[in-house]
N, C-alpha and C positions, 0 to 999 in steps of 0.2 A: 376481467374475465378475461378476454383477449389475449394477453400476454402464453397463460398460459399454454393455450394452443403453438406455445414458442419451446414449448417441453421437446413434444413430437421428434424431434429429431432425435435424442435423447432414448427418449421413450419407443420407437422404432427396431432400436439394438432388442430389446427384451420383449418381442409381436409375440416369440409363441407362448413364455411366462403368464404375460398379461390374457391370451386367450384360454390356458391352460386354467389362470386362476377364476377367471371369468365364467369357463363353466363350471365350473366346482360352486362358485358360486348360485350359477339358475338348478345347478342338479338339489346342491342342500335346501333351495327353497323350495322346490317340486317335492322333494322327501317329505319336508315341515310339512308341507301343506295337506299330507296327505293323513297325518296325523290325526287332526279333528273329525274328519270321514271317517275315519273309526272306529273315534268316540261316541258317535254319533250312533253308529250301527251296535254298538256295544249296549250304549244308553238304551235304545230302545228294541233291541232283544232282549233285557233285563224287563222291560217292563210285560214285553211280550211273552216272556216267563222262560227266558232259554237258559238250557243247564250249564252249569259248570265247563264242561269239560269246553266250549263254544265261546265261553266268557275265555277265560286261559288262555285260550288260541289267540287269540283279537288281543288279549294283555302280549302275548310272545311275541307278535304281531308286533307292535309298537315300539317292545323294548331293544326288534332287530334294526327297524327300520330308525329309531334315535339310534343309534351306535354308528351307524353307515351314515347317516344325518351330520355326525358330531366328527367322522373320519375328515369325509369335504370339507366340512366347517374349520378344521385342522389347515387342511390341503389348499382352501382360500388365500389362507390368512400367512401362510407363509409363504406362498405362492406372490398375492399381491403387497404384501410389508416388505416382504425378500427386495421385490425389484424396487421399491423405494429408494432401500439403500444402497442398490447399483446404480441407479442414478442416481442419491447425493451425490456418490463416490464422484461418477464418470461427468458428471456437472462443477465437483469438486478441483477435482485437476484441470479442466477444461477451463474454469475461471481462474485458478493458478496462472496456465498454461499463458491466457490472454492477458494475468497482469503482468508477465514478464516482457510483452511485445510493445506495451505503450512507455512511451518517451516520458521524460522528468517532465515535464510541462504539464502533459494529464496528474503526474501525482503531487504537481506544485499545487493545483486544485480540488486534488482530491485527499482527506486527511486519513490518518492510518487509521485509527478509530472507526470511522465509517465503513473503512475496505474491511474491518476487521470485524462489528457488526454482521456487515453482505454473508461475509463466507461465516458467519455461526449461526445466529438469529434467523435470516433471510434463507438461504438454503435448508435449515431445520422446516422453517413453513412451508417450504416450496415441496420441501419430500412426502410431508404431512397431507399435500395435495397429490402429490400423484402418487401415494396409495391406500394410505389408510382411507380417503376421501374416498375413491375413487371404487375402491371396494365398497365400502358403503353404502355410497350412493347405486351400485346393482344390484346390493342386496337390498336398498328400498323399493328399486323398479321392480323389480324379476318376485321377489316375493311379495310386494303390494298387486302386483298384476295376479298372482297365482292366489290369492285371497280372496280378491275379488272375483274374483272368477269363479270361483265357488261362494259365495256371497252370493253372485244372481243367481247361480242354479238352485240354492236355497229361495230364494224369495227376493227378487227384480223389487218388489215394496220396501221393503226393509232395507236394503242394499242403497236408496232412494235417498230413503229415509237417515239413514248415516250420514252420506256425503253431503248431505244439504247443508252443515254448519262448516264442511270443508272448504267448500267453498271460495271463503276471502285468503282462504291457506298462500295462493299462489302473489297476489298483492303484500301480506304479512310478507314472505318470506322475501319478495324484490326488495323489499323499502327498507326491511334490517339489515340487510344483506349490503345493501348500500352504505348504507349507515357502518359496518364492521365493518366494510373494506379502506373505507375512509378514517376512522380513530383508528384502526391498525396501522395505515400509514406512520401516522402523527406517533403513534408507543415504538414503532421502527427509528424513524430521524429522531426521536427522543435517545431512542436508543444508543442511536449512531456519537451521540453528542456528550452523552457518556461516558460509552467507551475510548473518545478520543483522548475528554479529559484524564480518565484513570491511566493512558496508554503516555499521555506528556508527565503526568505528574511520575512515575516512576522512573521513565525516562529521567528523567531532569529531575529525580530524591535530592542530588547535592545542590541544585540549586535553591531548591525550597530551602532546604535547610538552612542552609550557609545564610537566607536573609528570615529565617525564623515565621518561615510563613505555612509551618502545616498547619496549623488552627484555620487560618483564612481560608485553607486548599479543603481542608474537612468541612469548610462550613458552603464552602461551594459545592465540592460531594452532593454536602446533606440537599441542597439547596433545588439542584439537579437529580438525586434519588427521588426528591420527595414530589417533583414535575414526571417525574417517569411512573410513580407508582399512583397521581392521580391520573395520567394518561390511561394508565391499567385498569384504572376503576371503571371510569366512564366506560372502556371494551367490555371489561368483563360484565355492569350493569346490562349492556345490550345485549350479550350470550344469554345475560341469567333472565331475560325480558322473551328472551328466543324459544326454547322446551315450553316453557308455562304457557305460552299463548297456542302454541302445535294441541297439548296437551288439553286447554280448554276448550279448543275446537274439537280435539275429537273426544271428551268430554261430554260435551251436547252431542254429539252425534252418539254413543253410547246409549246416552238417558233414553232418547229419544229410543232406539232401541229396545229400552229396554220394558219399557211403557206398553209401544207397540207390538213387537212381540211377545209379549209377556199377553197382553190381550189373545194375541189369535192363539199360544197353548190353548189357554183357558176357553177357548169358542171349541179348541179339534183343526183348527185351521195348519197349523203349525206341532209337530213333534217335539216334546220333548229335548230329545236326542237333535233333531236339525236346531231349535234353539240354545245348547250350549252350543252343538260345534258354529253356528252364526256368527254368538258370544265371542269364541278364540278366533274361527277370522280376522274378526273385527277388531281385537287385538294383535290380529299378528299385522291388520293396513298399519293399526296404531301407531304401535312403537319405531316402526319404517318411519311413516310420519311425524314424530318428534326429533328421532336421530335425522331425519331431512334437516334439521333445525341447526345441529353438530356437524353435521357434513357440508351447510350454506356455508359455514364462519370457515372449517378450513380452505375450503376453494376460493372464499376472500380473501383471508387472509395466503394464505400462497401467491393468487393475483398479486398484491400488495408489493410481497415480495420479491417476485418474480418481475416487476417492474422496473426495481432495483437492482436487482441482480444483470439485469439487460442494458442497465449502465454503463456497466463491466461488460458486457458480450457482446454491445454493437458498438463503444466507443472504436474507436479509427486513431492510430499514431499517426505523428502528421510527420516523423518519420518512415520512410516508404522504401521496403527489400527494394534492389534490383539485382540480373542475373546477367546481364548485359552484357559485360567483361568482366574477363580474370585475370589476377594477377601473374606474371612470370614468375618461376619459381626461382628459386636463388636461395646462396649460402651466404649472402652478408646480408647488409644494408638496403636499403630502400630510400631515392629519391622525392625528398616532399619539399611540396610546389604550395604559397600560398599568395594564391592571382587573384589582387583588386577586394580585395577582400569584404563586405561588408556583411555588421548584424547587427538585428533590434530585434530584439525579446517580447511581443506582441501583447498588445496593449491588453486594456477591458472589453469585452464580446467582440476582439475579434480587429479590434483597432491596432494601429499600426502603431508602437510601445520606443521607448525609448533606444535609439542609434547608440552601440553597446561596440562597435568597430567601425571605422572608417575607414577605406581603401587601404588595409593591409599586402604589402606585397612583400614575400621574400623568399628564398630557396636555399635549399640544407640537402647536399647530395649527398650519395649514399657511402653510408660508415663515417660519416660527422655529424658533429654535436652541434645543435643550434641554441646559443642562451637566449633566453627571453626576459628582460628585468625590468623594472617598473613598482609603481610605488600600487599601496590597495587599492582596486578600483579602477586600475588602467585598463585591464580589458585580459592579463594573461593568462586566466583562467577562461576565458572565454574560447581565447585562440585555441588554446588545446584540445578543449573540448570539442572542438568543429573537425580535428583529424580523424577519432574513430564515431563520428556522428551521432556524438552523445545530445547532438542539434547540429541544424542544418545552415551554411551563409543564405543570407536573407538577402546577397549581392555576392558577383566575384565567381572562385571556385577555389578548392585545395586540389590536388591532383596529389597519387601518391604513384610513379615511376608514368608518369603524363597521365594517369587513370581519373578522370572525377571520382573523386569519391563515393558519390554519388551513382555510380554505375557498377559498382561492384553491389554485388551482395554482403548484406550485416556483418554473418557468421564469417567470409571468409577476409573484409578487410581489419574484424576486432583480431582477429584470430591472428595478423599481423603484429598487432601491437600490443606492448603492457603497457596498462594504465597507472598508476598513482595519482588518485584527487589527491587533494586537501584536507580533510576529512579522511583518515582511515578508518573502513569500517571490518571486523572483525569478525568471524562467526562465535556462536556456543559452541564451537569442538578442539580438542586439542590441540596445540600448536604448529603439530606438522601436518594436520590434516586441513590447517589456517594456510600453510605455508606450500602447498602442496598442490591447494583451489588452481588446476587446469592444467596444470603439470605432469607429466610424460612420467615421472617420477618420484620416489621419497629421497632419492642421491640429489637429484636438483634441485631439492626444497633445500637441504642440507648445505648446500654449495653456496646457492643465493644466501643463505642466512650470512655465512662468513662473511660476503661481501657488503650486504648491510649492517657488520659489525654485532650480529645480534644472536650468532653463535652461545660465544662464551657467557652469555646471558643465561640464554637456556637449559645450559649443561648447569648453573648451579640453581634452578628448581629441583626440590627435592625428586618431582617424574619426569624431568626430563621435557625429551620431546613431546610423550603423553600430557603435558601439562592442560590441564582442561581449564579453557577461555571464559568467564563469564560472559554476558548477554552484551557484545558491541566492546569484547576485548576488554572489559571495566576492572579486571586485574592487571593489566600492563599500565605500564605511565605514556604521557601521550608520546614521546621520544621513542620507547618500546613498539609503540603501533601502529609509529611512522616507519620504522624498520620491519617489523614485520610484514608491512603493506609494502615496503619496497620488492623487499623478497620474496614476495608472492607473485607479483610480478615481473620477474630477474628471471625467478623459477622455470619459466615459461618457456625460456631463450628468444623470447620475441624475434623481429627484422630490426623492430623499431620501438624505443621505453621513451614514454614522457611522464616528464617526475612534474607533479603542480606541487610545486613548492613544496617538498615532501621531507624538506628538514628543518622547515623549519621550530620543529620541540627538540631539534637534539641542541647540547652545547657544540662548540665552537673543533673542541678535540675529534668529538667524536665525527661531526663533519667532514675533518681535515680526512678523518681516516675512509671514513665511508666514500671518500671523493677517489680517493688513492687508489680502494678497491674495484670503484665504478668505474675508474680510467681504462682496469684491465676487463674490467667484465665489460665493458663497451664495446671493445678493438672490431672492428669490421663491421658493428652496427649504427645503428641513425640512432638520436636521442636527441630529445627535445626537450630541455630543463629549466621550467620558468620559477624564478625566485624574486625576493625581492630586496634578499640578502648579495649584493655582486661576488662572495668569497665562494658563492656555489655555483657562479658560469663563467668568471676571467676565463679558465681555460676552454671555456669553447671555441668551437671553430669561427664560428660566427656571433657575435652578440645581436639582438636586437631594443633596442630601446621603447620602449611603449608610454605614451602618457595623455590620459584621458581615449584610449581606444585609439593613438594615431602612432606611426615610426616615426618618431623624431629626432633618433640616432640610430646608426647601426655600423657595426664593422666587427674588426677584431678588439682583444682589452687594452691595447697599446693605444692603439688608432683615438679609440671612444678617449682614453684618458687626456692624449695630448690636445686631444678636442677641445678640453674643458666645457664643457658642454653639461648636459641634463644629468649624464651618463658620470662623470667626475665628479661631479653636486650631489646625485648620490652616493659614492663611493666616501666622497670628504663627510659626509652627516653620520653613514652608518663607523666612520671610522672615530668620529670624537666622541657616541655615543658611550663605545669599544671604552676610548680612555677612561670615560665616565666612569663607564662600572668594574674596571678595572682593582682600579682602591677600594670601592664598596664591596664587592665580592673577597678582597684578602684581610676587609677588616680596615683599611690604613683611612678611611673616616670618620 
């Protein structure tokens, strides 16, 4: 339950709403407690031979009080349930904002389905604890106190008899509440697994169909759904046990009141009106106690879910933002230096992982182009990701205009860089919205589309720039997605452009046209182009050859060819592959 105290910063924003809502709870409880007293008076006056006028006046007063009570009850629900929605909104926004600050390593440990489960089911459970549970708890406390006060005023003896069976209530509530907390945590964990499974199947539906695994995946989903159902049934059993338990304890008290109180009425020690009023007050006390079981369940569920949300809110990104230095203004490129760079991905439980880069040193001047080439797994992507600080070096430094990238604000650093990753991710928006993502104008986006050889493709679509893309750009080919991602990066007109194997899915003819356009578009800008195809980097001002995370060769294209080393072997292998592919493509084989 202590995890729910972490909601206080969000709740304090709406203090006046909470105060007003709780005031309405108190007033409505106080007003409702007057009704049994009025009924008692009416019954006793009828027994004493009162006239119709007095009885009608009491009836009218009861109707008026009921209307006032109803208005306050409406207000308490509108205020307290409404504030829970506001807290839910603020918490959802803050959770999303926190997720945007976490680094790739955190997302590598946390499944997407699990995150979605926390942002939906868990957030809803927290909302119920922040609003309805608070409202009903306050109603239970104040309604019970008012009822108890009037019961004591009528007969302390009857009150004690009614409360004796309810003494075990705290123990029952504590034991059941703890069990509900534990079972709800297991339910939510299973829901996260189920959500992950659905997300992966929908994202990889083409693979599932290609391997004819629809039936197998359906069976796996059925098994997971059955497990989720079983866990929910166990939780329902506990919830179902709670209310009958409270009702039984309250019923024992009512039985004692009926027996003893009836005897007192027969002996004349208690009036009929007082006995009826006492019974109504006991009912007013019993119902909140029964509702207390539901309130306990809401709080326990909310506490379990808040604990899961705190895993996100308390997560600390391994990449620390800094504001120590600022980059000088420029209209051209930037000087980039990799100085004795080492990098190793973290292993399990914080242990040191496998080294990926070993003592990499290279400098590229402002406005120049650096080519990085090497076989798959040589460390090209890792090296490029160190520049925009998608990860931090474990040794050495990465400098931009002589400033360590770790001493720059992430926002300032990444504003300078147009990054095109290997995997091109597009949003479910129009083509123009995707290309203009982060750009200053639509004109820049259309200009960049021309450089990426995408303009003619877009104009062939019926809706052209307004064409809606499917999830992750599913209605574009791999090459079209890569060109769109490249255009998106260029549209920002950054001072540094980083292309990580961004042409791997395009044909050689389109690649040549894109490279010609890039040469003009990158004039004056610093560019780093990584590729396993030498044709993509042969015109670079400086070329680095990586092998197993080490720089094995560097220089210009002609010098590297003359050395007949690793670079020359890569080129020869690619030329032989192209010679084999050409007859196949032309149908000669």
